[in-house]
Predicted model as a PDB file, atoms N, CA, C, CB and O in Angstrom, pLDDT in the B-factor column:
MODEL        1                                                                  
ATOM      1  N   MET A   1     -61.270 -19.699  17.180  1.00 74.00           N  
ATOM      2  CA  MET A   1     -60.385 -19.142  16.208  1.00 74.00           C  
ATOM      3  C   MET A   1     -59.023 -19.380  16.555  1.00 74.00           C  
ATOM      4  CB  MET A   1     -60.595 -17.746  16.033  1.00 74.00           C  
ATOM      5  O   MET A   1     -58.557 -19.061  17.649  1.00 74.00           O  
ATOM      6  N   ASP A   2     -58.301 -20.000  15.541  1.00 76.00           N  
ATOM      7  CA  ASP A   2     -56.810 -20.472  15.911  1.00 76.00           C  
ATOM      8  C   ASP A   2     -55.899 -19.224  15.495  1.00 76.00           C  
ATOM      9  CB  ASP A   2     -56.301 -21.972  15.010  1.00 76.00           C  
ATOM     10  O   ASP A   2     -55.369 -19.140  14.387  1.00 76.00           O  
ATOM     11  N   PHE A   3     -55.840 -18.770  15.972  1.00 78.00           N  
ATOM     12  CA  PHE A   3     -54.573 -17.630  15.752  1.00 78.00           C  
ATOM     13  C   PHE A   3     -53.286 -18.129  15.592  1.00 78.00           C  
ATOM     14  CB  PHE A   3     -54.379 -16.666  16.937  1.00 78.00           C  
ATOM     15  O   PHE A   3     -52.384 -17.292  15.573  1.00 78.00           O  
ATOM     16  N   SER A   4     -52.962 -19.434  15.458  1.00 80.00           N  
ATOM     17  CA  SER A   4     -51.489 -19.727  15.175  1.00 80.00           C  
ATOM     18  C   SER A   4     -51.568 -20.020  13.479  1.00 80.00           C  
ATOM     19  CB  SER A   4     -50.851 -21.206  16.196  1.00 80.00           C  
ATOM     20  O   SER A   4     -50.610 -20.459  12.843  1.00 80.00           O  
ATOM     21  N   LYS A   5     -52.569 -19.771  13.030  1.00 80.00           N  
ATOM     22  CA  LYS A   5     -53.035 -19.839  11.306  1.00 80.00           C  
ATOM     23  C   LYS A   5     -52.330 -18.731  10.776  1.00 80.00           C  
ATOM     24  CB  LYS A   5     -54.814 -19.625  10.886  1.00 80.00           C  
ATOM     25  O   LYS A   5     -52.054 -18.681   9.577  1.00 80.00           O  
ATOM     26  N   LEU A   6     -51.945 -17.636  11.757  1.00 80.00           N  
ATOM     27  CA  LEU A   6     -51.290 -16.642  11.112  1.00 80.00           C  
ATOM     28  C   LEU A   6     -49.941 -16.418  11.184  1.00 80.00           C  
ATOM     29  CB  LEU A   6     -51.774 -15.666  11.402  1.00 80.00           C  
ATOM     30  O   LEU A   6     -49.458 -15.599  10.401  1.00 80.00           O  
ATOM     31  N   TYR A   7     -49.079 -17.113  12.149  1.00 78.00           N  
ATOM     32  CA  TYR A   7     -47.565 -17.075  12.167  1.00 78.00           C  
ATOM     33  C   TYR A   7     -47.250 -18.311  11.640  1.00 78.00           C  
ATOM     34  CB  TYR A   7     -46.877 -16.852  13.559  1.00 78.00           C  
ATOM     35  O   TYR A   7     -46.443 -18.284  10.711  1.00 78.00           O  
ATOM     36  N   ARG A   8     -47.741 -19.571  12.043  1.00 85.00           N  
ATOM     37  CA  ARG A   8     -47.102 -20.996  12.000  1.00 85.00           C  
ATOM     38  C   ARG A   8     -46.803 -21.400  10.735  1.00 85.00           C  
ATOM     39  CB  ARG A   8     -47.942 -22.050  12.560  1.00 85.00           C  
ATOM     40  O   ARG A   8     -47.737 -21.625   9.966  1.00 85.00           O  
ATOM     41  N   PRO A   9     -45.902 -21.507  10.445  1.00 82.00           N  
ATOM     42  CA  PRO A   9     -45.501 -22.075   8.914  1.00 82.00           C  
ATOM     43  C   PRO A   9     -46.448 -23.092   8.347  1.00 82.00           C  
ATOM     44  CB  PRO A   9     -44.042 -22.824   8.903  1.00 82.00           C  
ATOM     45  O   PRO A   9     -47.034 -23.017   7.267  1.00 82.00           O  
ATOM     46  N   SER A  10     -46.523 -24.282   9.448  1.00 86.00           N  
ATOM     47  CA  SER A  10     -47.393 -25.511   8.806  1.00 86.00           C  
ATOM     48  C   SER A  10     -48.843 -25.443   9.135  1.00 86.00           C  
ATOM     49  CB  SER A  10     -46.892 -26.955   9.335  1.00 86.00           C  
ATOM     50  O   SER A  10     -49.614 -26.403   9.130  1.00 86.00           O  
ATOM     51  N   ALA A  11     -49.163 -24.068   9.453  1.00 86.00           N  
ATOM     52  CA  ALA A  11     -50.745 -23.620   9.179  1.00 86.00           C  
ATOM     53  C   ALA A  11     -51.047 -22.614   8.530  1.00 86.00           C  
ATOM     54  CB  ALA A  11     -51.473 -23.360  10.225  1.00 86.00           C  
ATOM     55  O   ALA A  11     -52.176 -22.137   8.648  1.00 86.00           O  
ATOM     56  N   LEU A  12     -50.096 -22.045   7.680  1.00 88.00           N  
ATOM     57  CA  LEU A  12     -50.197 -21.027   6.641  1.00 88.00           C  
ATOM     58  C   LEU A  12     -51.054 -21.867   5.269  1.00 88.00           C  
ATOM     59  CB  LEU A  12     -48.468 -20.433   6.235  1.00 88.00           C  
ATOM     60  O   LEU A  12     -50.815 -23.029   4.939  1.00 88.00           O  
ATOM     61  N   ASN A  13     -51.875 -21.141   4.737  1.00 92.00           N  
ATOM     62  CA  ASN A  13     -52.430 -21.746   3.415  1.00 92.00           C  
ATOM     63  C   ASN A  13     -51.414 -21.275   2.442  1.00 92.00           C  
ATOM     64  CB  ASN A  13     -54.000 -21.248   2.985  1.00 92.00           C  
ATOM     65  O   ASN A  13     -50.396 -20.737   2.879  1.00 92.00           O  
ATOM     66  N   SER A  14     -51.616 -21.445   0.966  1.00 93.00           N  
ATOM     67  CA  SER A  14     -50.792 -21.251  -0.034  1.00 93.00           C  
ATOM     68  C   SER A  14     -50.543 -19.668  -0.374  1.00 93.00           C  
ATOM     69  CB  SER A  14     -51.342 -22.015  -1.151  1.00 93.00           C  
ATOM     70  O   SER A  14     -49.464 -19.142  -0.644  1.00 93.00           O  
ATOM     71  N   PHE A  15     -51.873 -19.030  -0.284  1.00 94.00           N  
ATOM     72  CA  PHE A  15     -51.936 -17.533  -0.314  1.00 94.00           C  
ATOM     73  C   PHE A  15     -51.095 -16.845   0.798  1.00 94.00           C  
ATOM     74  CB  PHE A  15     -53.409 -17.081  -0.172  1.00 94.00           C  
ATOM     75  O   PHE A  15     -50.714 -15.701   0.547  1.00 94.00           O  
ATOM     76  N   GLN A  16     -50.840 -17.255   1.695  1.00 94.00           N  
ATOM     77  CA  GLN A  16     -50.125 -16.674   2.918  1.00 94.00           C  
ATOM     78  C   GLN A  16     -48.364 -17.152   2.738  1.00 94.00           C  
ATOM     79  CB  GLN A  16     -50.951 -17.414   4.506  1.00 94.00           C  
ATOM     80  O   GLN A  16     -47.441 -16.457   3.163  1.00 94.00           O  
ATOM     81  N   PHE A  17     -48.217 -18.261   2.136  1.00 94.00           N  
ATOM     82  CA  PHE A  17     -47.250 -18.664   1.843  1.00 94.00           C  
ATOM     83  C   PHE A  17     -46.597 -17.688   0.971  1.00 94.00           C  
ATOM     84  CB  PHE A  17     -47.425 -19.800   1.444  1.00 94.00           C  
ATOM     85  O   PHE A  17     -45.675 -16.957   1.336  1.00 94.00           O  
ATOM     86  N   ILE A  18     -47.106 -17.707  -0.177  1.00 96.00           N  
ATOM     87  CA  ILE A  18     -46.594 -16.653  -1.321  1.00 96.00           C  
ATOM     88  C   ILE A  18     -46.334 -15.571  -0.477  1.00 96.00           C  
ATOM     89  CB  ILE A  18     -47.684 -16.215  -2.589  1.00 96.00           C  
ATOM     90  O   ILE A  18     -45.190 -15.328  -0.091  1.00 96.00           O  
ATOM     91  N   ALA A  19     -47.610 -14.691  -0.061  1.00 96.00           N  
ATOM     92  CA  ALA A  19     -47.311 -13.571   0.549  1.00 96.00           C  
ATOM     93  C   ALA A  19     -46.244 -13.160   1.485  1.00 96.00           C  
ATOM     94  CB  ALA A  19     -48.183 -13.374   1.014  1.00 96.00           C  
ATOM     95  O   ALA A  19     -45.733 -12.048   1.625  1.00 96.00           O  
ATOM     96  N   LEU A  20     -46.005 -14.278   2.104  1.00 95.00           N  
ATOM     97  CA  LEU A  20     -44.550 -13.901   2.895  1.00 95.00           C  
ATOM     98  C   LEU A  20     -43.351 -13.949   2.030  1.00 95.00           C  
ATOM     99  CB  LEU A  20     -44.205 -14.946   4.116  1.00 95.00           C  
ATOM    100  O   LEU A  20     -42.492 -13.070   2.103  1.00 95.00           O  
ATOM    101  N   THR A  21     -43.247 -15.180   1.023  1.00 96.00           N  
ATOM    102  CA  THR A  21     -42.302 -15.250   0.309  1.00 96.00           C  
ATOM    103  C   THR A  21     -42.313 -13.848  -0.501  1.00 96.00           C  
ATOM    104  CB  THR A  21     -42.375 -16.499  -0.430  1.00 96.00           C  
ATOM    105  O   THR A  21     -41.281 -13.176  -0.475  1.00 96.00           O  
ATOM    106  N   GLY A  22     -42.914 -13.598  -0.884  1.00 97.00           N  
ATOM    107  CA  GLY A  22     -42.763 -11.951  -2.013  1.00 97.00           C  
ATOM    108  C   GLY A  22     -42.434 -11.067  -0.960  1.00 97.00           C  
ATOM    109  O   GLY A  22     -41.499 -10.334  -1.282  1.00 97.00           O  
ATOM    110  N   LEU A  23     -42.898 -10.852   0.277  1.00 96.00           N  
ATOM    111  CA  LEU A  23     -42.448  -9.746   1.226  1.00 96.00           C  
ATOM    112  C   LEU A  23     -41.047  -9.965   1.409  1.00 96.00           C  
ATOM    113  CB  LEU A  23     -43.190  -9.726   2.627  1.00 96.00           C  
ATOM    114  O   LEU A  23     -40.315  -8.986   1.561  1.00 96.00           O  
ATOM    115  N   LEU A  24     -40.551 -11.197   1.415  1.00 96.00           N  
ATOM    116  CA  LEU A  24     -38.939 -11.300   2.155  1.00 96.00           C  
ATOM    117  C   LEU A  24     -38.281 -11.106   0.842  1.00 96.00           C  
ATOM    118  CB  LEU A  24     -38.374 -12.983   3.064  1.00 96.00           C  
ATOM    119  O   LEU A  24     -37.120 -10.697   0.800  1.00 96.00           O  
ATOM    120  N   MET A  25     -38.921 -11.361  -0.185  1.00 97.00           N  
ATOM    121  CA  MET A  25     -37.965 -11.486  -1.715  1.00 97.00           C  
ATOM    122  C   MET A  25     -37.940  -9.559  -2.139  1.00 97.00           C  
ATOM    123  CB  MET A  25     -39.183 -12.812  -3.430  1.00 97.00           C  
ATOM    124  O   MET A  25     -37.033  -8.927  -2.680  1.00 97.00           O  
ATOM    125  N   SER A  26     -39.048  -9.153  -1.731  1.00 96.00           N  
ATOM    126  CA  SER A  26     -39.084  -7.543  -2.060  1.00 96.00           C  
ATOM    127  C   SER A  26     -38.257  -7.038  -1.082  1.00 96.00           C  
ATOM    128  CB  SER A  26     -40.565  -6.764  -1.990  1.00 96.00           C  
ATOM    129  O   SER A  26     -37.370  -6.266  -1.445  1.00 96.00           O  
ATOM    130  N   ALA A  27     -38.386  -7.369   0.308  1.00 96.00           N  
ATOM    131  CA  ALA A  27     -37.072  -6.685   1.165  1.00 96.00           C  
ATOM    132  C   ALA A  27     -35.721  -6.849   0.635  1.00 96.00           C  
ATOM    133  CB  ALA A  27     -36.927  -7.288   2.602  1.00 96.00           C  
ATOM    134  O   ALA A  27     -34.902  -5.931   0.602  1.00 96.00           O  
ATOM    135  N   GLY A  28     -35.516  -7.976   0.243  1.00 96.00           N  
ATOM    136  CA  GLY A  28     -34.289  -8.283  -0.107  1.00 96.00           C  
ATOM    137  C   GLY A  28     -33.602  -7.442  -1.381  1.00 96.00           C  
ATOM    138  O   GLY A  28     -32.484  -6.936  -1.480  1.00 96.00           O  
ATOM    139  N   ALA A  29     -34.757  -7.502  -2.339  1.00 95.00           N  
ATOM    140  CA  ALA A  29     -34.430  -6.533  -3.604  1.00 95.00           C  
ATOM    141  C   ALA A  29     -34.273  -5.218  -2.974  1.00 95.00           C  
ATOM    142  CB  ALA A  29     -35.653  -6.459  -4.825  1.00 95.00           C  
ATOM    143  O   ALA A  29     -33.171  -4.697  -3.152  1.00 95.00           O  
ATOM    144  N   HIS A  30     -35.169  -4.533  -2.245  1.00 95.00           N  
ATOM    145  CA  HIS A  30     -34.966  -3.191  -1.619  1.00 95.00           C  
ATOM    146  C   HIS A  30     -33.783  -2.976  -1.187  1.00 95.00           C  
ATOM    147  CB  HIS A  30     -35.752  -2.924  -0.597  1.00 95.00           C  
ATOM    148  O   HIS A  30     -33.326  -1.878  -1.504  1.00 95.00           O  
ATOM    149  N   LEU A  31     -32.861  -3.911  -0.326  1.00 95.00           N  
ATOM    150  CA  LEU A  31     -32.013  -3.729   0.483  1.00 95.00           C  
ATOM    151  C   LEU A  31     -30.586  -3.631  -0.829  1.00 95.00           C  
ATOM    152  CB  LEU A  31     -32.118  -5.001   1.754  1.00 95.00           C  
ATOM    153  O   LEU A  31     -29.567  -2.943  -0.771  1.00 95.00           O  
ATOM    154  N   ILE A  32     -30.922  -4.355  -1.650  1.00 95.00           N  
ATOM    155  CA  ILE A  32     -30.079  -4.479  -2.858  1.00 95.00           C  
ATOM    156  C   ILE A  32     -29.709  -3.468  -3.689  1.00 95.00           C  
ATOM    157  CB  ILE A  32     -30.571  -5.245  -3.618  1.00 95.00           C  
ATOM    158  O   ILE A  32     -28.594  -3.129  -4.084  1.00 95.00           O  
ATOM    159  N   LEU A  33     -31.124  -2.901  -3.967  1.00 94.00           N  
ATOM    160  CA  LEU A  33     -31.119  -1.842  -4.774  1.00 94.00           C  
ATOM    161  C   LEU A  33     -30.865  -0.556  -4.116  1.00 94.00           C  
ATOM    162  CB  LEU A  33     -32.265  -1.815  -5.435  1.00 94.00           C  
ATOM    163  O   LEU A  33     -30.870   0.429  -4.854  1.00 94.00           O  
ATOM    164  N   HIS A  34     -30.604  -0.348  -2.636  1.00 92.00           N  
ATOM    165  CA  HIS A  34     -30.565   0.665  -2.030  1.00 92.00           C  
ATOM    166  C   HIS A  34     -29.111   0.763  -1.624  1.00 92.00           C  
ATOM    167  CB  HIS A  34     -31.534   0.682  -1.049  1.00 92.00           C  
ATOM    168  O   HIS A  34     -28.609   1.880  -1.499  1.00 92.00           O  
ATOM    169  N   PHE A  35     -28.310  -0.476  -1.384  1.00 94.00           N  
ATOM    170  CA  PHE A  35     -26.749  -0.178  -1.213  1.00 94.00           C  
ATOM    171  C   PHE A  35     -25.960  -0.679  -2.177  1.00 94.00           C  
ATOM    172  CB  PHE A  35     -26.171  -0.692  -0.003  1.00 94.00           C  
ATOM    173  O   PHE A  35     -24.791  -0.838  -1.823  1.00 94.00           O  
ATOM    174  N   PHE A  36     -26.242  -1.003  -3.368  1.00 94.00           N  
ATOM    175  CA  PHE A  36     -25.588  -1.386  -4.635  1.00 94.00           C  
ATOM    176  C   PHE A  36     -26.100  -0.706  -5.722  1.00 94.00           C  
ATOM    177  CB  PHE A  36     -25.684  -2.763  -4.912  1.00 94.00           C  
ATOM    178  O   PHE A  36     -25.312  -0.609  -6.662  1.00 94.00           O  
ATOM    179  N   VAL A  37     -27.298  -0.158  -5.886  1.00 92.00           N  
ATOM    180  CA  VAL A  37     -27.471   0.811  -7.310  1.00 92.00           C  
ATOM    181  C   VAL A  37     -27.957   2.099  -6.614  1.00 92.00           C  
ATOM    182  CB  VAL A  37     -28.768   0.191  -8.638  1.00 92.00           C  
ATOM    183  O   VAL A  37     -28.098   3.045  -7.388  1.00 92.00           O  
ATOM    184  N   GLY A  38     -28.240   2.335  -5.336  1.00 89.00           N  
ATOM    185  CA  GLY A  38     -28.417   3.620  -5.090  1.00 89.00           C  
ATOM    186  C   GLY A  38     -29.873   4.513  -5.214  1.00 89.00           C  
ATOM    187  O   GLY A  38     -30.117   5.653  -4.819  1.00 89.00           O  
ATOM    188  N   HIS A  39     -30.665   3.606  -5.866  1.00 88.00           N  
ATOM    189  CA  HIS A  39     -32.478   4.149  -6.244  1.00 88.00           C  
ATOM    190  C   HIS A  39     -32.802   2.948  -6.396  1.00 88.00           C  
ATOM    191  CB  HIS A  39     -33.020   5.195  -7.748  1.00 88.00           C  
ATOM    192  O   HIS A  39     -32.174   1.899  -6.537  1.00 88.00           O  
ATOM    193  N   GLN A  40     -34.143   3.307  -6.337  1.00 88.00           N  
ATOM    194  CA  GLN A  40     -35.468   1.834  -6.575  1.00 88.00           C  
ATOM    195  C   GLN A  40     -36.350   2.622  -7.912  1.00 88.00           C  
ATOM    196  CB  GLN A  40     -37.000   1.482  -4.622  1.00 88.00           C  
ATOM    197  O   GLN A  40     -36.428   3.847  -8.004  1.00 88.00           O  
ATOM    198  N   PRO A  41     -36.845   1.858  -8.692  1.00 92.00           N  
ATOM    199  CA  PRO A  41     -37.780   2.065  -9.736  1.00 92.00           C  
ATOM    200  C   PRO A  41     -38.927   2.793  -8.652  1.00 92.00           C  
ATOM    201  CB  PRO A  41     -38.265   0.501 -10.657  1.00 92.00           C  
ATOM    202  O   PRO A  41     -39.069   2.536  -7.456  1.00 92.00           O  
ATOM    203  N   ALA A  42     -39.670   3.762  -9.472  1.00 93.00           N  
ATOM    204  CA  ALA A  42     -40.681   4.505  -9.023  1.00 93.00           C  
ATOM    205  C   ALA A  42     -41.848   3.444  -8.718  1.00 93.00           C  
ATOM    206  CB  ALA A  42     -41.034   5.626 -10.063  1.00 93.00           C  
ATOM    207  O   ALA A  42     -42.144   2.468  -9.408  1.00 93.00           O  
ATOM    208  N   GLY A  43     -42.419   3.857  -7.556  1.00 93.00           N  
ATOM    209  CA  GLY A  43     -43.794   2.853  -7.022  1.00 93.00           C  
ATOM    210  C   GLY A  43     -43.300   1.314  -6.510  1.00 93.00           C  
ATOM    211  O   GLY A  43     -44.118   0.453  -6.187  1.00 93.00           O  
ATOM    212  N   PHE A  44     -41.706   1.085  -6.484  1.00 93.00           N  
ATOM    213  CA  PHE A  44     -41.418  -0.116  -5.941  1.00 93.00           C  
ATOM    214  C   PHE A  44     -42.019  -0.559  -4.379  1.00 93.00           C  
ATOM    215  CB  PHE A  44     -39.976  -0.106  -5.983  1.00 93.00           C  
ATOM    216  O   PHE A  44     -42.232  -1.707  -3.990  1.00 93.00           O  
ATOM    217  N   ASN A  45     -42.168   0.385  -3.818  1.00 93.00           N  
ATOM    218  CA  ASN A  45     -43.095   0.322  -2.407  1.00 93.00           C  
ATOM    219  C   ASN A  45     -44.375  -0.220  -2.456  1.00 93.00           C  
ATOM    220  CB  ASN A  45     -43.377   1.657  -1.826  1.00 93.00           C  
ATOM    221  O   ASN A  45     -44.842  -0.814  -1.484  1.00 93.00           O  
ATOM    222  N   TRP A  46     -45.063  -0.051  -3.629  1.00 96.00           N  
ATOM    223  CA  TRP A  46     -46.123  -0.473  -3.954  1.00 96.00           C  
ATOM    224  C   TRP A  46     -46.288  -2.068  -3.836  1.00 96.00           C  
ATOM    225  CB  TRP A  46     -46.306   0.046  -5.146  1.00 96.00           C  
ATOM    226  O   TRP A  46     -47.420  -2.549  -3.794  1.00 96.00           O  
ATOM    227  N   LEU A  47     -45.182  -2.854  -3.786  1.00 95.00           N  
ATOM    228  CA  LEU A  47     -44.938  -4.193  -3.918  1.00 95.00           C  
ATOM    229  C   LEU A  47     -45.738  -4.641  -2.490  1.00 95.00           C  
ATOM    230  CB  LEU A  47     -43.219  -4.570  -4.077  1.00 95.00           C  
ATOM    231  O   LEU A  47     -46.686  -5.425  -2.435  1.00 95.00           O  
ATOM    232  N   TYR A  48     -45.061  -3.886  -1.269  1.00 96.00           N  
ATOM    233  CA  TYR A  48     -45.431  -4.452   0.011  1.00 96.00           C  
ATOM    234  C   TYR A  48     -46.758  -4.095   0.329  1.00 96.00           C  
ATOM    235  CB  TYR A  48     -44.553  -4.046   1.079  1.00 96.00           C  
ATOM    236  O   TYR A  48     -47.227  -4.723   1.278  1.00 96.00           O  
ATOM    237  N   VAL A  49     -47.481  -3.270  -0.195  1.00 96.00           N  
ATOM    238  CA  VAL A  49     -49.001  -2.945  -0.251  1.00 96.00           C  
ATOM    239  C   VAL A  49     -49.658  -4.358  -1.119  1.00 96.00           C  
ATOM    240  CB  VAL A  49     -49.299  -1.249  -1.189  1.00 96.00           C  
ATOM    241  O   VAL A  49     -50.425  -5.069  -0.469  1.00 96.00           O  
ATOM    242  N   CYS A  50     -49.471  -4.601  -2.019  1.00 96.00           N  
ATOM    243  CA  CYS A  50     -50.028  -5.859  -2.769  1.00 96.00           C  
ATOM    244  C   CYS A  50     -49.639  -7.005  -1.821  1.00 96.00           C  
ATOM    245  CB  CYS A  50     -49.361  -6.091  -4.365  1.00 96.00           C  
ATOM    246  O   CYS A  50     -50.499  -7.760  -1.368  1.00 96.00           O  
ATOM    247  N   TRP A  51     -48.256  -7.135  -1.507  1.00 97.00           N  
ATOM    248  CA  TRP A  51     -48.255  -8.499  -0.697  1.00 97.00           C  
ATOM    249  C   TRP A  51     -48.941  -8.546   0.520  1.00 97.00           C  
ATOM    250  CB  TRP A  51     -46.937  -8.924  -0.348  1.00 97.00           C  
ATOM    251  O   TRP A  51     -49.447  -9.603   0.898  1.00 97.00           O  
ATOM    252  N   SER A  52     -49.028  -7.336   1.290  1.00 96.00           N  
ATOM    253  CA  SER A  52     -49.389  -7.436   2.444  1.00 96.00           C  
ATOM    254  C   SER A  52     -51.122  -7.356   2.231  1.00 96.00           C  
ATOM    255  CB  SER A  52     -48.614  -6.325   3.332  1.00 96.00           C  
ATOM    256  O   SER A  52     -51.825  -7.347   3.242  1.00 96.00           O  
ATOM    257  N   GLY A  53     -51.702  -7.303   0.972  1.00 97.00           N  
ATOM    258  CA  GLY A  53     -53.070  -7.651   0.924  1.00 97.00           C  
ATOM    259  C   GLY A  53     -53.309  -8.843   0.498  1.00 97.00           C  
ATOM    260  O   GLY A  53     -54.324  -9.408   0.903  1.00 97.00           O  
ATOM    261  N   PHE A  54     -52.387  -9.529  -0.459  1.00 96.00           N  
ATOM    262  CA  PHE A  54     -52.539 -10.932  -0.449  1.00 96.00           C  
ATOM    263  C   PHE A  54     -52.746 -11.456   0.419  1.00 96.00           C  
ATOM    264  CB  PHE A  54     -51.807 -11.521  -0.791  1.00 96.00           C  
ATOM    265  O   PHE A  54     -53.739 -12.183   0.455  1.00 96.00           O  
ATOM    266  N   TYR A  55     -51.618 -11.285   1.884  1.00 95.00           N  
ATOM    267  CA  TYR A  55     -51.475 -11.999   3.005  1.00 95.00           C  
ATOM    268  C   TYR A  55     -52.961 -12.108   3.696  1.00 95.00           C  
ATOM    269  CB  TYR A  55     -50.372 -11.318   3.896  1.00 95.00           C  
ATOM    270  O   TYR A  55     -53.581 -13.109   4.055  1.00 95.00           O  
ATOM    271  N   ILE A  56     -53.253 -10.928   3.744  1.00 95.00           N  
ATOM    272  CA  ILE A  56     -54.718 -10.490   4.387  1.00 95.00           C  
ATOM    273  C   ILE A  56     -55.562 -11.255   3.696  1.00 95.00           C  
ATOM    274  CB  ILE A  56     -55.203  -8.921   4.257  1.00 95.00           C  
ATOM    275  O   ILE A  56     -56.177 -11.997   4.462  1.00 95.00           O  
ATOM    276  N   VAL A  57     -55.881 -11.405   2.487  1.00 95.00           N  
ATOM    277  CA  VAL A  57     -56.839 -12.188   1.843  1.00 95.00           C  
ATOM    278  C   VAL A  57     -56.370 -13.674   2.402  1.00 95.00           C  
ATOM    279  CB  VAL A  57     -56.825 -11.965   0.130  1.00 95.00           C  
ATOM    280  O   VAL A  57     -57.186 -14.310   3.070  1.00 95.00           O  
ATOM    281  N   GLY A  58     -55.355 -14.106   2.195  1.00 93.00           N  
ATOM    282  CA  GLY A  58     -55.044 -15.607   2.628  1.00 93.00           C  
ATOM    283  C   GLY A  58     -55.348 -15.931   3.843  1.00 93.00           C  
ATOM    284  O   GLY A  58     -55.707 -17.059   4.180  1.00 93.00           O  
ATOM    285  N   THR A  59     -55.196 -14.727   4.771  1.00 92.00           N  
ATOM    286  CA  THR A  59     -55.388 -14.951   6.278  1.00 92.00           C  
ATOM    287  C   THR A  59     -57.050 -15.380   6.442  1.00 92.00           C  
ATOM    288  CB  THR A  59     -54.953 -13.405   7.215  1.00 92.00           C  
ATOM    289  O   THR A  59     -57.553 -16.317   7.062  1.00 92.00           O  
ATOM    290  N   LEU A  60     -57.628 -14.384   5.690  1.00 93.00           N  
ATOM    291  CA  LEU A  60     -59.103 -14.489   5.871  1.00 93.00           C  
ATOM    292  C   LEU A  60     -59.912 -15.405   5.386  1.00 93.00           C  
ATOM    293  CB  LEU A  60     -59.630 -13.552   5.499  1.00 93.00           C  
ATOM    294  O   LEU A  60     -61.100 -15.477   5.703  1.00 93.00           O  
ATOM    295  N   ILE A  61     -59.189 -16.374   4.375  1.00 91.00           N  
ATOM    296  CA  ILE A  61     -59.621 -17.670   3.793  1.00 91.00           C  
ATOM    297  C   ILE A  61     -59.315 -18.784   4.561  1.00 91.00           C  
ATOM    298  CB  ILE A  61     -59.075 -17.893   2.536  1.00 91.00           C  
ATOM    299  O   ILE A  61     -60.041 -19.776   4.488  1.00 91.00           O  
ATOM    300  N   ASN A  62     -58.081 -18.757   5.483  1.00 89.00           N  
ATOM    301  CA  ASN A  62     -57.573 -19.578   6.310  1.00 89.00           C  
ATOM    302  C   ASN A  62     -58.445 -19.504   7.694  1.00 89.00           C  
ATOM    303  CB  ASN A  62     -56.115 -19.254   6.427  1.00 89.00           C  
ATOM    304  O   ASN A  62     -58.671 -20.528   8.339  1.00 89.00           O  
ATOM    305  N   LEU A  63     -58.860 -18.373   8.054  1.00 87.00           N  
ATOM    306  CA  LEU A  63     -59.676 -18.449   9.556  1.00 87.00           C  
ATOM    307  C   LEU A  63     -61.205 -18.582   9.602  1.00 87.00           C  
ATOM    308  CB  LEU A  63     -59.427 -17.103  10.388  1.00 87.00           C  
ATOM    309  O   LEU A  63     -61.905 -18.961  10.540  1.00 87.00           O  
ATOM    310  N   PHE A  64     -61.613 -18.120   8.184  1.00 87.00           N  
ATOM    311  CA  PHE A  64     -63.162 -18.419   8.175  1.00 87.00           C  
ATOM    312  C   PHE A  64     -63.450 -18.984   6.898  1.00 87.00           C  
ATOM    313  CB  PHE A  64     -64.106 -17.132   8.400  1.00 87.00           C  
ATOM    314  O   PHE A  64     -64.620 -18.884   6.529  1.00 87.00           O  
ATOM    315  N   GLY A  65     -62.475 -19.673   5.989  1.00 82.00           N  
ATOM    316  CA  GLY A  65     -63.164 -20.354   4.885  1.00 82.00           C  
ATOM    317  C   GLY A  65     -63.601 -22.129   5.819  1.00 82.00           C  
ATOM    318  O   GLY A  65     -63.215 -22.524   6.919  1.00 82.00           O  
ATOM    319  N   LYS A  66     -64.400 -22.724   4.925  1.00 72.00           N  
ATOM    320  CA  LYS A  66     -64.641 -23.999   5.410  1.00 72.00           C  
ATOM    321  C   LYS A  66     -63.618 -24.973   4.984  1.00 72.00           C  
ATOM    322  CB  LYS A  66     -65.922 -24.427   5.020  1.00 72.00           C  
ATOM    323  O   LYS A  66     -62.941 -24.897   3.959  1.00 72.00           O  
ATOM    324  N   PRO A  67     -63.575 -26.017   5.999  1.00 70.00           N  
ATOM    325  CA  PRO A  67     -62.102 -27.234   5.588  1.00 70.00           C  
ATOM    326  C   PRO A  67     -62.861 -28.086   4.330  1.00 70.00           C  
ATOM    327  CB  PRO A  67     -61.544 -28.728   7.305  1.00 70.00           C  
ATOM    328  O   PRO A  67     -64.065 -28.098   4.076  1.00 70.00           O  
ATOM    329  N   ASP A  68     -61.990 -28.647   3.771  1.00 61.00           N  
ATOM    330  CA  ASP A  68     -62.390 -29.383   2.593  1.00 61.00           C  
ATOM    331  C   ASP A  68     -62.714 -30.574   3.216  1.00 61.00           C  
ATOM    332  CB  ASP A  68     -61.356 -29.526   1.448  1.00 61.00           C  
ATOM    333  O   ASP A  68     -62.185 -31.082   4.205  1.00 61.00           O  
ATOM    334  N   GLU A  69     -63.801 -31.039   2.422  1.00 57.00           N  
ATOM    335  CA  GLU A  69     -64.365 -32.771   2.650  1.00 57.00           C  
ATOM    336  C   GLU A  69     -63.526 -33.763   2.514  1.00 57.00           C  
ATOM    337  CB  GLU A  69     -65.408 -33.285   1.681  1.00 57.00           C  
ATOM    338  O   GLU A  69     -62.631 -33.686   1.672  1.00 57.00           O  
ATOM    339  N   PRO A  70     -63.623 -34.494   3.047  1.00 60.00           N  
ATOM    340  CA  PRO A  70     -62.715 -35.650   3.209  1.00 60.00           C  
ATOM    341  C   PRO A  70     -62.866 -36.347   1.577  1.00 60.00           C  
ATOM    342  CB  PRO A  70     -63.284 -36.779   4.654  1.00 60.00           C  
ATOM    343  O   PRO A  70     -63.969 -36.367   1.031  1.00 60.00           O  
ATOM    344  N   HIS A  71     -61.955 -36.755   1.074  1.00 55.00           N  
ATOM    345  CA  HIS A  71     -62.174 -37.365  -0.401  1.00 55.00           C  
ATOM    346  C   HIS A  71     -62.489 -38.795  -0.123  1.00 55.00           C  
ATOM    347  CB  HIS A  71     -60.800 -37.244  -1.461  1.00 55.00           C  
ATOM    348  O   HIS A  71     -61.868 -39.367   0.773  1.00 55.00           O  
ATOM    349  N   HIS A  72     -63.328 -39.374  -0.757  1.00 60.00           N  
ATOM    350  CA  HIS A  72     -63.509 -40.831  -0.800  1.00 60.00           C  
ATOM    351  C   HIS A  72     -63.276 -41.339  -2.214  1.00 60.00           C  
ATOM    352  CB  HIS A  72     -64.926 -41.228  -0.312  1.00 60.00           C  
ATOM    353  O   HIS A  72     -63.719 -40.930  -3.287  1.00 60.00           O  
ATOM    354  N   HIS A  73     -62.373 -42.447  -1.891  1.00 58.00           N  
ATOM    355  CA  HIS A  73     -61.638 -43.295  -3.192  1.00 58.00           C  
ATOM    356  C   HIS A  73     -62.239 -44.275  -2.926  1.00 58.00           C  
ATOM    357  CB  HIS A  73     -60.022 -43.588  -3.357  1.00 58.00           C  
ATOM    358  O   HIS A  73     -62.085 -45.294  -3.599  1.00 58.00           O  
TER     359      HIS A  73                                                      
ENDMDL                                                                          
END                                                                             
């Protein structure tokens, strides 16, 4: 099993890439809301749970999914 599929950007699949982007953007929004607005919407922290779940699903697909068959043209 190739564990570099968990952290190496070139080995991530689209689910993992989207989840990491979502986590980073949510963290940025969290900081902006905390420092400039002073509060955050109710349930905002559930975003982290959702993005983490999305990353875990993508990781399972990446680690245990079958590679695509080569295309013949």
